[in-house]
N, C-alpha and C positions, 0 to 999 in steps of 0.2 A: 629599485631591486628588479633584476631580470626575472622574467617569467618564461615558462615553457613556450608560450606563443611567440615570444620575442625571438627565440631560436628558429622557430618555423619560418617566420617572415624574413629573418636575416638569411636563412638558407636559400630562400627564393631570390633575394637580392644578389646573392653570390652566383646563382645560376644565371641570372640576367647578365651580370658582369662578364661572364664567360663568353657571351655572345659577341663581345668586342675583342676577342682574343686575336683575331687576324687583322684588325682594322684600326685600333686606337693609337698605335705608335705615332709620336713618342709619348703620348699621354698614358696614364694608368687606366686599367680596366675597372670600371665602377658600375655598380647596379644600385637601384633605389626602389623601394616599395612603400607606398603610402596606405595606411590603414586607419579607418575611421569607424568607430562603433563596432569594431570586430570584423569589418568588411574591407577587403582590398579595394581601394577607390582609384588607385593610379600606380603605375610602375613604369620604369624606364631604365635604359643603360646608355653609356657613352659609346657612340659609334665611331667617331673619327675626330681627330684634332681640328679645331675650328668650328665644330658643330656643337649644339647644346649638350651640356653635361647631363649625367643621369638624373640628377635632382630636378633640373628644369624640364626634362622630358616627362618625368613622373608627375610633376605639378601640372603640366599642360594637360595630361590625360585625366587628371583628377578634377580640374576646374575648381569650382567653388567648394567641392567636397574636401579640399585640402585643409580648409579651416578647422582647427581643432584636432587634426589628424596626428598620428605618429609616423615619422619618417624613418625607415630602416635603410641605412646607407653603408656600403662596404668600406668606404674611405672617408675620412674627415672632409667635410665640405670646404671648398676653397673660399678664401675671403679677400682675394686680390683680383685686380683687373688684368687679364691676359688677353687671349683671343676672344674670350667671352667674359661676361660680368660675374661678380661674386655669387656663388650659390648660396652663401649664408644670407645675403640680402633677399634672394628669391624665396627662401624658406621663411624668413621673417615676414616678408611682404604678404605671403600666402596665408599667414596666420597659423602655421604649424605649431602644435602645442608641445610635442615631445620629439626628440631626435635620438635614435639609437644608432651608434656608429661602431663598426667592427674594429677599426684601428685608426691611429693617428696618421696624418699625412707626413711622410718623411721630408717633403719639400720644405726647406727652411722658410720659404715665403708664407707657408701655412702653419705647419708644425705647432698645433695647439691654439693658434690664433683664431682659427675658424670656430672651434668649440667655445672659446672664451667669448667670441662675438655673439654666439647663440645664447649663452648663459646670461650675458649682459642684457639681452633683449627679453629675458624672462622665460626662455624656453628651457624645459627640463632636458638634460643631456645625460646619456649613459653611454659608456664606451667599453669595448672588450668582448662583445658577443661574437663568437666564432672568429676570433682574431687570427688563429693559425690558418684557417681556410681563406680568410681575406688576404693574408700575407702571401699565400700560394698563388693568388691571382697575378701578382705583380713583382716577382723576384727581381727582375731587371730594373724596374723603376726604383725600387727600394735600394738596390745595390748602388745605382748611379747617384742617388741622393745622399746616401749615408757613407759610401766608401769611395766615391769618385771614379768608379769603373763599372762596366756592364756586368751582368750575370753571364757567366761563360758556361756553355753547354758543349761538351766534347763528344761528338758522335763517331763511333767506330764500328766496322763490320769485321768479324773474325770467324775463323774456323774453330772447331772444338779444341784444336791444339794451339790456339792463340796466334794464328797467322793471318796477315792482312793482304798479302800478295805473294805470288810466286817469286822466285829469285830473279826472274826476268823482268819483274814489275807487273806482270799480267794480274789483274784483279777483278775483271768483269766476267761473271758476277759472283761474288762470294755468297750473298744472300739472295733470297727469292723476290719475286715481284711484290708480294704483300709487304715485306719489310722495306723495300725501296719506296713504296707508296707511303708508308707510315712516316718515313723521313721527310717527305714533302710537307706534311702537316707541321713538323717541327720547324722546317725552313720558313713556312708561311707565318708562324707565330713569332719569328725572330726579327729584330731590327736590322741585323747585318749577318752575313755569312763569311767566314774567314777561312783561308787556306794559305799554304806556303807556295813559293815559286816552284819548288821541286815537283809538287803535285800538279801544278799547271803545265810544266814542261812534259811530265810523264803522261798525264791523262787528259789534258785540255778540258777540265770540267766546266759545266755551264753555271753552276752555283745559283740557279734560279728556281722559282716556284713554278711547277708544271701542273698545278691543279687549277680547275676553273672556279669561278665564283660559286657556281652551283655545288661543286664538290666540297667547297669550304663552308657552304651554308650561309653565304653572305650575299647581300644585294647590291654591293658596290664593286668597283673595279678591283681586281686582285693587285695588291701592292707587292712590288718586287723589292726585297731587302737590298741594302747596300752590299755589294760584293767587294771583299777586301782581300788583297794578296800581300803577304809579307815577303819582300824581295830585297834582301840585303845588297846584292850586287847588280840588280836590275837585269836579270837573265830571262825574265818572262818574255815570250815571243810577242811581237807586235800583232801577229795574226791570231792571237788567242781568241777562242770563240766567244768568251764572255763579253768582249768589247763590242761585239756585234748585236748583242741582245738588249731588249728594253731594260731600263733601270740603271742606276749609277754604279760605277766601278771606281775603286781606289787602290792605288799601289803605295804601300808604305815601305820606305827604304832609308838606309843611312848613307847611300851613295850621293856624291855631288857631281855625277856625270851629267852636265847640263844638256848635252846633245841628246843623250838617251832619254832624259826626262821630257824634253820637248817632243821627242818621237812618241813617247807613251801618251802624252797629252793629246797629240794629234790623232792617236789611235782611239781616243775616247775615254782615257782614264784621268782621274785626278791623282796627282802624285804628291805625297806628303813625306817630308824628311824628318826623321827622329834621330836620336843619338844611337851610336853603335855600342853594343854590349859584347861580351867575350864570345858568345856563340851566334850572334846575329843582331837584328834590330833590338833596341831596348824595349822589352815587353811592357814595362811600366809606362813608358811614353806612349806606346801603342794604345793601351787601355785608357789613359787619360785623354788622348786625342779622340778616341771613339766616344767616350763619355761626353766630351765637349760638343760632339755632333749629335747628341741626344740618342745614342745607341743604348737601349735598355738590355735586350737579350742578344747575346752574341753566340751564334751557332758556328761551331768549328768542325770542319771536315778536312783532315790533313794527314800527313805521314807521321811515322813514329818519332822522328827527331823533334819536330815542332810540338807534337803532342806531349812528348816527354819534357820539353822545356817549359811548357805551360803548367804541367802538373808539378814539376819541381819548384816552380816559382809560387805555387799555391794559388794559381789563377784559374783553376778549373773548379767550378761550383757543382757541376753535375756531369757524370759520365753516363752516356747512353750507348750500350754495346749490343749490337745485333749478332747473335752467335748462330752459325750455320752448322748443321749436323754432318760435317765431313772433316777429313783430315788432309792437310796440305804438305806435311813433311818437314824435315829438319832444315832443308835449304830455303824454305819460304821465309818471308820477312815477318818480323815480330810486331806486336801491337804498339808498345810504347818503349822508347829508348830512354832509360833512366840511368844516369851514372852516379857513382858514389854510394851505391848500396852494396855493402860487403858482408853484412851479417843479418840474421833474421830480425834482430831488434831495430834494424834500419828500414824495415818494410814500410810502405806507405799504406796506412789503414784506410779502408773504405767501408761504408755502410750501405747495404742493399735497401733500396726504397721500394722497388717494384720489380717483379719478375713475371713475365707472361709470354704466351705463344703469340707470334704474329705470323700468320701463315704457317709455313714449315719451320720457321726460325724462332729462336728464343730472344726476347728483348729484356735486357737487364739494365735497370737504372740504379746507379749508386752515387752517393755523395761522399766527399772526404770526411774521414773520421778525425779524431784528435791527432795532433802531431803529424799532419799530412803534408807538411812543407819541408822540402829538403834544403832549400836556400833560405836566406834571411827574410823575415816577414817585412812586407813593404806597406806603408800607408800612402796610398796614391793621392790622397787629399793633401798631404803635407809635402809632397814632392820628393820623398826619399832623401 
């Protein structure tokens, strides 16, 4: 039976897990607190793939005091051999008496097996404490394991009249410095950053993280997410600035122009071919390909056409809109290009999750509501 103190210690474990927000890719963010006789005797979080997991770090800090302790863990302990050994074995070996877990691990290699291993060893197990908070730590990992695609965050900057650029394409800068800095934290938390070739041609974006380790509050090197460009006809310039920056770049196309592919590879990009769809590259194939490369959270910064295509396909899990307090006029470009909406009952419903000021701008976070898909629903695990 859960007690109030269980919620207090699990909340601490969740705070610890957040310390790995910018570093754990492609692993989930996990925190662990060990409590013995009412006292915290050890705690830890997972910092980086290949390094000890949260449970092992907490056990190390507790030492012999782990014997008879209760372990509060934000995610079911692993029970398989990967880059590190099973955390279930470490907990059993340390003599932990009780394990409180926030949520099951969606990884099929674990998925209940870790808890069963603990129970078989005579350890009391309880699950579900602060489950919603724990799920919020790892939306991308959960999506990749359960649905075969990353969690997709679409970031947009707009004026109060819903415009993203002038008719000429000029868009720097719609929002202020504080909002642009806020976006850097979203980029840093992502596994990959995606845009379309039209955006690269028009703006030559860097799509990198421009914050220091000190600014991110980490003690390790800043990880540059994978930069991804969807380019149906391979029009991206070979001189694109992103090719010259640290970190990997990928161009996803449906073109079979071998000479152009070789040129892009020489420029520093990995080129991946997928099927062609009616309006460009096959977005389902794109998501499957990124999931196969262990992309958990996909951050999207792109124009209205690709933004609309992703939204219409039901592939946007979170909309992050920075709204500036100015008007740009009728001739300026719109936010999202959605076709096939001819009546009010065809609107795409969203639910506001958070609204706050960031500098002089307004940041709105919304998620899709029910019936938020225009096209047919796709199961990316089944291959459509």
